[in-house]
N, C-alpha and C positions, 0 to 999 in steps of 0.2 A: 547818835551823832552821824551825820552824813557828809560825804565829800563829793562836791560837784565842781565842774569847770564852767565858769561864766566869763564872758568877754570882759576884760579889765576896763575897757573904755565905757561899757555900759555901767559897770559898778561905779567907776569914778564919777560919771555924769549923775547917776542916781544919788550918790553920796552928797554931791554938791547941791542938787535940787532939794534934797531932804534936810540938809544941814546936819547930817549925821556923820560921825567920824569912824564908826566901826561897821564891818560887814554884817556881823550878827544882828545888830539892831536894824540895819537896812533890810535884811531878809525877813525879819519878824514883821516889820512895818509893811513890807510889800505883800506878805502873805495875808495879814489882817485886812489891808485895803482890798486885795483881790477878793477875799471872802465877802466883805461888806458889799462890794460892787456887784458880785454875782447874786447875792441875796436881794439887793434892790432890783436888779434886772428881773429876777423871778417874780417879785411883787408887781412890777410894771406889766408883766405879761398877763397877770390876772385881771388887769383893767378891762372893764366891760363884761367880765364873766361872772361877777358877783352881783346879785340883785339885792338892792338895799330896800328896807322897809320905808315906804314913803311917809308913814306916820311917825317915824322915829324922831324924837325931839332931842337932838344932841346938846342943846343948851341946858335943858333940864338935867340930862345925865351928867354934864360937866359940873353943874351947880351941886348936884348930890355928891359928886366925887370930892369937891372942895369942902363940903360940910363934914366929911370924915377926917380931914387933916387937922 
């Protein structure tokens, strides 16, 4: 358990925007969204750095994946 001081105006605004009524849920949501956004940012930074196989047939791979379901 941690105790932190956060601006009440920020908390109230975030609670209203999120439609959440308790601070614990708000902090958990904020942390999850922060982590997801950072992970997406890291993936976007890889753009152009990965060389894809020009002969890769993604449609055939997708069809094979559906055959297993």
